[in-house]
C-alpha positions in Angstrom: 0.0 0.0 0.0 1.4 3.4 -1.0 1.7 6.3 1.5 -1.2 8.1 -0.2 -3.5 5.3 0.7 -3.7 3.7 -2.7 -2.8 0.1 -3.6 -0.1 -0.8 -6.2 -1.1 -1.9 -9.6 0.6 -5.1 -11.0 1.2 -4.3 -14.6 3.3 -7.4 -15.5 5.2 -10.1 -13.9 8.6 -8.5 -14.6 8.1 -6.6 -11.4 8.5 -9.9 -9.6 11.9 -10.9 -11.0 13.9 -10.2 -7.9 16.8 -12.1 -6.5 15.4 -12.3 -2.9 12.4 -14.8 -2.6 11.3 -13.1 0.6 11.0 -9.8 -1.3 8.8 -11.7 -3.8 6.5 -12.8 -1.0 6.2 -9.3 0.4 5.2 -7.8 -3.0 2.7 -10.6 -3.7 1.2 -10.0 -0.2 0.5 -6.4 -1.0 -1.9 -7.4 -3.8 -4.0 -9.8 -1.8 -3.8 -8.8 1.9 -6.4 -6.4 3.3 -5.2 -3.5 5.5 -5.1 -4.2 9.2 -7.7 -1.5 10.1 -10.4 -3.1 7.9 -13.2 -4.7 9.9 -16.1 -6.8 8.9 -18.2 -3.8 8.1 -15.7 -1.0 8.1 -14.8 1.2 5.1 -11.9 0.4 2.8 -10.1 3.4 1.3 -9.9 1.8 -2.2 -11.1 -1.2 -4.1 -8.4 -3.9 -4.6 -10.1 -5.3 -7.7 -8.1 -4.6 -10.8 -6.1 -1.8 -9.0 -8.8 0.8 -9.7 -9.4 3.5 -7.1 -13.0 4.0 -5.7 -14.6 7.4 -5.7 -14.2 9.4 -2.5 -16.7 8.4 0.2 -17.4 5.0 -1.4 -17.2 2.0 1.0 -16.7 -1.7 0.7 -18.2 -4.1 3.1 -16.0 -7.1 4.1 -18.2 -10.2 4.3 -17.4 -13.8 5.2 -16.6 -14.6 1.5 -14.0 -11.8 1.5 -12.5 -13.2 4.7 -12.3 -16.8 3.2 -10.6 -15.4 0.1 -8.2 -13.5 2.3 -7.4 -16.7 4.2 -6.9 -18.7 0.9 -4.6 -16.0 -0.5 -2.5 -16.1 2.7 -2.1 -19.9 2.4 -1.3 -19.8 -1.2 1.3 -17.1 -0.6 3.0 -19.2 2.1 3.3 -22.1 -0.4 4.7 -19.7 -3.1 7.2 -18.4 -0.6 8.4 -21.9 0.2 8.8 -22.7 -3.5 10.8 -19.5 -4.2 13.1 -20.4 -1.3 13.6 -24.0 -2.6 14.3 -22.8 -6.1 16.9 -20.3 -4.8 18.7 -23.1 -2.9 18.6 -25.4 -5.9 20.0 -22.7 -8.2 22.7 -21.9 -5.7 23.6 -25.5 -5.3 23.7 -26.1 -9.1 26.0 -23.1 -9.7 28.3 -24.5 -7.0 28.2 -28.0 -8.5 28.9 -26.6 -11.9 31.9 -24.8 -10.7 33.2 -28.0 -9.0 32.6 -30.1 -12.1 34.9 -28.1 -14.3 37.6 -30.3 -15.9 41.2 -29.7 -15.2 42.1 -29.2 -18.9 40.0 -28.6 -22.0 39.6 -31.0 -24.9 41.6 -32.3 -26.7 44.5 -31.9 -24.3 42.6 -33.8 -21.6 41.9 -36.6 -24.1 45.5 -36.8 -25.3 46.7 -37.4 -21.7 45.5 -41.0 -22.2 45.2 -41.3 -26.0 48.8 -40.3 -26.8 48.8 -42.3 -30.0 46.0 -40.2 -31.4 48.0 -37.0 -30.9 50.7 -38.5 -33.1 48.1 -39.0 -35.9 47.7 -35.2 -36.2 50.9 -35.3 -38.2 49.3 -37.5 -40.9 48.9 -35.9 -44.3 45.1 -36.1 -44.3 43.2 -35.2 -41.0 39.5 -35.1 -40.3 38.6 -31.5 -39.6 36.8 -32.3 -36.3 39.8 -34.2 -35.1 42.2 -31.4 -36.2 40.1 -28.8 -34.3 40.1 -30.9 -31.2 36.4 -31.4 -31.0 36.4 -34.9 -29.5 33.0 -34.3 -27.8 31.2 -33.9 -31.2 31.5 -37.6 -31.8 32.3 -39.1 -28.4 30.6 -39.2 -25.0 33.3 -38.8 -22.4 31.6 -41.0 -19.8 29.3 -43.8 -21.1 27.8 -45.1 -24.3 26.0 -48.1 -25.7 28.3 -48.0 -28.8 31.9 -49.1 -28.9 34.3 -46.3 -28.8 32.0 -44.2 -26.6 30.3 -42.9 -29.7 27.5 -40.4 -28.9 25.4 -41.9 -31.8 25.4 -44.6 -34.4 28.5 -44.1 -36.6 26.7 -43.6 -39.9 24.3 -41.1 -38.3 27.2 -39.1 -36.8 28.9 -38.8 -40.2 25.7 -37.8 -42.0 25.1 -35.1 -39.4 27.9 -33.1 -41.1 27.8 -34.7 -44.6 24.2 -33.7 -45.2 24.5 -33.5 -49.0 25.5 -37.2 -49.1 22.6 -38.0 -46.7 20.1 -36.4 -49.1 21.6 -38.4 -52.1 21.3 -41.7 -50.1 17.5 -41.2 -50.0 17.1 -40.9 -53.8 19.5 -43.2 -55.5 21.0 -46.7 -55.6 23.1 -47.1 -52.5 26.3 -49.0 -52.3 25.8 -52.3 -50.4 28.7 -51.6 -48.1 26.7 -48.5 -46.7 23.5 -50.5 -46.4 25.2 -53.3 -44.5 28.2 -51.7 -42.8 29.7 -48.5 -41.5 31.4 -45.5 -42.9 34.5 -46.5 -40.9 34.8 -49.7 -43.0 36.3 -47.6 -45.7 37.3 -44.3 -44.0 39.4 -43.5 -40.9 37.6 -41.3 -38.4 40.6 -39.3 -37.3 43.4 -39.2 -39.9 45.2 -41.3 -42.5 47.8 -41.4 -45.3 45.3 -41.7 -48.1 43.0 -39.0 -49.7 39.5 -38.9 -48.3 40.8 -40.7 -45.2 40.5 -44.1 -47.0 41.8 -47.0 -44.9 43.7 -48.3 -48.0 44.8 -46.8 -51.3 41.8 -46.5 -53.6 43.0 -49.1 -56.1 43.2 -51.7 -53.4 40.2 -50.9 -51.2 37.5 -52.2 -53.5 39.1 -55.7 -53.7 38.3 -56.2 -50.0 34.6 -56.8 -50.9 34.8 -57.5 -54.6 37.4 -60.3 -54.4 35.5 -62.3 -57.0 36.3 -59.7 -59.6 40.0 -60.6 -59.4 39.3 -63.6 -61.5 38.2 -61.4 -64.4 41.7 -60.0 -64.6 42.7 -63.4 -66.0 40.5 -63.1 -69.1 41.8 -62.4 -72.5 40.5 -58.8 -72.8 40.6 -56.5 -69.8 39.5 -52.9 -69.7 42.6 -50.7 -68.9 40.9 -48.8 -66.0 39.7 -52.0 -64.5 43.2 -53.4 -64.7 44.6 -50.4 -62.9 42.0 -50.6 -60.2 40.7 -47.2 -61.0 37.1 -48.1 -60.0 36.2 -44.5 -59.2 36.8 -43.4 -62.8 33.4 -44.9 -63.7 31.7 -45.7 -60.4 30.5 -43.6 -57.5 31.5 -45.2 -54.2 28.4 -44.1 -52.2 25.2 -43.7 -54.3 24.1 -43.1 -57.9 20.9 -42.8 -59.8 22.4 -45.2 -62.4 22.7 -48.9 -62.2 25.9 -50.4 -60.9 26.7 -47.1 -59.2 27.9 -45.5 -62.5 28.7 -41.8 -62.3 26.5 -41.1 -65.3 24.5 -42.9 -68.0 26.6 -45.7 -69.5 26.9 -44.1 -73.0 28.1 -40.8 -71.4 30.5 -42.6 -69.1 32.1 -44.5 -72.0 32.2 -41.6 -74.5 34.2 -39.5 -72.0 37.2 -41.6 -73.1 36.4 -42.9 -76.5 33.8 -42.5 -79.3 31.6 -45.5 -80.3 33.3 -47.7 -82.9 30.6 -50.4 -83.2 30.3 -52.4 -86.4 28.1 -55.1 -87.8 30.4 -57.0 -90.1 32.2 -54.2 -91.9 29.3 -51.8 -91.6 29.5 -49.0 -88.9 26.5 -48.8 -86.7 27.9 -46.1 -84.5 25.0 -43.8 -85.5 22.6 -46.3 -83.9 24.6 -47.2 -80.8 25.9 -43.7 -79.8 22.8 -42.8 -77.8 22.3 -46.4 -76.6 23.3 -48.1 -73.4 26.8 -49.5 -74.1 26.4 -52.2 -71.4 23.7 -54.0 -73.4 26.5 -55.3 -75.5 29.8 -54.6 -73.7 31.1 -55.2 -70.2 33.1 -52.6 -68.4 35.5 -55.0 -66.9 36.8 -58.0 -68.9 35.7 -60.6 -71.4 36.8 -63.6 -73.4 35.5 -61.8 -76.5 37.1 -59.1 -78.5 35.6 -55.6 -78.0 34.7 -56.6 -74.4 31.4 -58.2 -75.7 29.4 -60.0 -73.2 30.6 -61.5 -70.9 27.5 -63.7 -71.3 25.3 -63.4 -74.4 23.5 -65.0 -77.4 26.0 -67.2 -79.3 25.1 -65.6 -82.5 25.8 -62.1 -81.1 29.1 -63.1 -79.5 30.1 -64.7 -82.9 29.0 -61.5 -84.6 26.4 -63.4 -86.7 23.9 -60.6 -86.7 22.0 -62.0 -89.7 20.6 -64.8 -87.5 18.1 -62.2 -86.1 18.5 -59.1 -88.2 17.8 -58.2 -91.8 20.9 -57.1 -93.8 22.3 -54.0 -92.1 23.0 -51.1 -94.5 24.8 -47.8 -93.7 22.5 -45.1 -92.3 19.4 -47.2 -92.3 17.3 -48.5 -89.5 18.2 -51.9 -88.1 15.2 -54.4 -88.2 14.6 -58.0 -87.2 13.6 -60.8 -89.5 10.5 -61.5 -87.4 8.8 -59.1 -85.1 8.2 -59.4 -81.3 8.2 -62.5 -79.2 7.8 -64.7 -82.3 11.5 -64.0 -83.1 12.5 -65.4 -79.6 10.2 -68.4 -79.9 11.6 -69.3 -83.3 14.6 -70.7 -81.4 13.4 -71.0 -77.8 10.4 -73.3 -78.6 7.2 -72.4 -76.9 6.6 -75.9 -75.8 9.6 -75.8 -73.5 8.4 -72.6 -71.8 5.1 -73.7 -70.3 5.6 -71.1 -67.6 5.0 -68.3 -70.1 1.6 -66.6 -69.6 0.3 -64.4 -72.4 -2.2 -62.4 -70.4 0.1 -61.7 -67.5 -0.2 -58.1 -66.3 3.5 -57.4 -66.8 3.7 -58.5 -70.4 0.3 -58.4 -72.1 0.8 -54.9 -73.5 4.4 -55.4 -74.8 5.2 -56.2 -78.4 8.1 -58.4 -77.3 7.6 -59.1 -73.6 10.8 -61.3 -73.5 13.0 -58.2 -73.5 11.2 -56.9 -70.5 13.4 -59.1 -68.3 16.0 -60.4 -70.8 18.7 -58.6 -72.8 18.6 -59.7 -76.4 22.4 -59.3 -76.9 24.5 -59.7 -73.8 24.3 -59.8 -70.0 26.4 -60.5 -66.9 24.0 -63.4 -66.1 23.7 -66.8 -67.7 20.0 -66.5 -68.3 20.6 -63.0 -69.9 18.4 -61.3 -67.4 18.8 -57.5 -67.0 19.6 -55.7 -63.8 16.2 -56.0 -62.1 16.6 -53.3 -59.4 15.5 -50.4 -61.5 13.0 -52.4 -63.5 11.0 -53.6 -60.5 11.2 -50.5 -58.3 9.9 -48.3 -61.1 6.4 -49.6 -60.3 6.8 -51.2 -56.9 7.7 -47.9 -55.1 5.6 -48.7 -52.1 7.5 -52.0 -51.6 10.7 -50.1 -51.7 9.6 -47.6 -49.1 8.5 -50.4 -46.7 11.8 -52.3 -47.3 13.9 -49.2 -46.6 12.0 -48.5 -43.4 12.4 -52.1 -42.3 16.1 -52.1 -43.0 16.6 -49.0 -40.8 14.5 -50.5 -37.9 15.7 -54.1 -37.9 19.2 -55.7 -37.5 18.4 -58.9 -39.4 18.2 -58.5 -43.1 17.7 -60.9 -46.1 20.6 -60.6 -48.5 18.5 -60.6 -51.8 16.3 -57.9 -50.3 19.2 -55.8 -49.2 20.8 -56.0 -52.6 17.4 -55.6 -54.3 18.0 -58.8 -56.3 14.3 -59.4 -57.0 15.0 -62.2 -59.5 16.6 -64.4 -56.8 13.1 -65.1 -55.5 10.7 -63.8 -58.1 10.4 -64.2 -61.9 7.7 -63.0 -64.1 5.6 -65.6 -65.9 7.0 -68.4 -63.9 3.8 -70.0 -62.7 0.1 -69.5 -62.4 0.0 -71.5 -59.2 2.8 -69.9 -57.1 2.0 -66.6 -55.4 4.0 -63.5 -56.1 5.8 -65.1 -59.0 8.1 -67.1 -56.7 10.6 -69.2 -58.7 10.0 -72.1 -56.3 8.3 -73.3 -53.2 8.8 -70.6 -50.5 10.2 -73.1 -48.0 12.7 -74.2 -50.6 13.6 -70.7 -51.5 14.4 -69.7 -47.9 16.2 -73.0 -47.3 18.8 -72.1 -49.9 20.4 -69.7 -47.5 18.9 -70.6 -44.1 19.6 -74.3 -44.1 20.7 -74.4 -40.4 17.6 -72.5 -39.2 15.3 -75.0 -41.0 16.7 -77.9 -39.0 15.2 -76.5 -35.8 12.2 -74.5 -37.1 8.5 -74.6 -36.4 6.8 -77.4 -38.3 6.4 -76.5 -42.0 5.1 -77.9 -45.3 2.6 -80.5 -46.1 0.1 -81.4 -43.4 0.9 -78.3 -41.3 -2.1 -76.0 -41.6 -2.3 -72.3 -40.6 -5.6 -72.0 -38.6 -5.9 -68.3 -39.7 -6.4 -69.1 -43.4 -6.4 -72.9 -43.8 -3.3 -72.7 -46.0 -0.1 -74.7 -45.6 2.4 -73.1 -43.2 5.5 -71.7 -44.9 8.2 -69.3 -43.9 6.0 -66.4 -44.9 3.4 -67.5 -42.3 5.6 -65.8 -39.6 8.2 -63.8 -41.6 7.9 -60.8 -43.9 10.9 -60.1 -46.0 9.8 -56.6 -47.0 7.8 -55.2 -44.2 8.7 -57.1 -41.0 7.9 -55.5 -37.7 10.3 -57.4 -35.4 13.8 -58.9 -35.4 14.5 -61.9 -37.6 12.1 -60.4 -40.0 9.1 -61.6 -38.1 5.6 -60.1 -38.5 5.1 -59.8 -34.7 7.3 -60.0 -31.6 8.5 -63.5 -31.1 8.1 -63.5 -27.3 4.3 -63.8 -27.3 2.4 -61.7 -29.8 3.5 -63.9 -32.8 2.6 -67.2 -31.2 -0.9 -66.2 -30.0 -1.9 -65.4 -33.6 -2.5 -69.1 -33.9 -2.2 -70.6 -30.4 -4.9 -68.5 -28.8 -6.3 -71.3 -26.6 -2.8 -72.0 -25.1 -2.9 -68.5 -23.5 
């Protein structure tokens, strides 16, 4: 209450921001406590409601309700005062604790007291900028972690926190399998190294660690010079690409950076036809037993350069045509009677003039059955499956190799059967058993005579597992501890 008999007006709570909590209590009391000379029926100099002054001579009668409000406010103020006192003590304690928790030396000098060998690595030719700046705490937790090396997060996540442009590309293109399955540190040092880009080995040796099988190709008669030198990054992107086989650009653009097309049919140049085409439909980028790096696998007539087996005579500057149009050309050699799995009205092929080339390359391929790289072919339409698979791979540790590598034809093949679901190339138990032989020895009963009570169908691996959209570890549709079992064994619970 002011000396002139008026009550203070609280305009905003900034007036309460004082260091002394007892001062807070005093100010708050002035807004809610009646003056000591007020009686039950006595006059009050002013109204306390909203801080507005009453006209001269106006009186306010204090009733029981006013007294009860007065008592309530006093109790509330007591609680508020206690809270302010406690907060003050907590803040004072924290500031003291903070002062006492200061480390003796700042990073990285503190870290180097134990990790002396890391300090020596600062002299390496190539050093990670975080390590060079001594920001150990950006990647490591100094006390505890669930990840080896006291990492503050998953290694790949840590790297992508800074390398955001790479992270954006990984969401849009074909990702290198080593990134899907492994860690950035499989190829790169985290601190420093002797190789550019902090590679753990020289670039021309690093790729062989995973692609050991390609060494055999160096023994073939014709080897591409860049492949022989181990200059993989001349043509391939090591992380992600929009092109198949992680090529840096479209195949024809990649090849023509070094040499113009020199393709011939007999003695006739067909470069005008092949220049905009995909070079890999006829040539391999690594090695071959055939001159011109044709193949490595292909139609015998093509590898022997007997184009007239399928094509009309090829003349300069004229279109190249086949002797027979469409699938009839293929069935002229590959007799229809031996391909009973072919289905004319299948959704995938019924609108194509020659459905055979939907999955097969008509000249050459890297595979014995001349199938194309199915990754792009299948995912062009099955985008929803790709999204589910990507989400599953991030969430679960267990992964199916053909799914991870997007090798759809390992399990599915168009026109294979009217009877098998999802175009499976064989019985689902057999398909899984090719890789999971050990698991099938101790598995839940499967196969003939074992019926799923939910649908009356034979129990297979897919009764419990989902290879594209699993919800639990081991690619199970439900948690194995209980939820999965009670889908069928409800009476047991």
